[in-house]
Phi, psi and omega in degrees: 000126182264153179246130178264123179246127179238147177281149179295147179222161179247140176282144180275345178215160182221120182276130176226145180233078178290147178220159177216154180280115184295344178281340182254316183248126176298146181302320180295316179295320179296319179292319179298319178297316180298317179293327177295316178297317178300318179299318179291325178290324180284331181221080184299333179299329180300325179299314182288327178293322181284338180283334183270000000 
């Protein structure tokens, strides 16, 4: 019986599908929130800079 050994690897992208209830959250507010999260994921240092 042979064993396959692979080195660990990292994915270059990660798919996420955030959703919100349109009856509670306006589409514009939901989109603005999503873009804010995307900005923090693309530049995590920005999160810490804005907290201080």
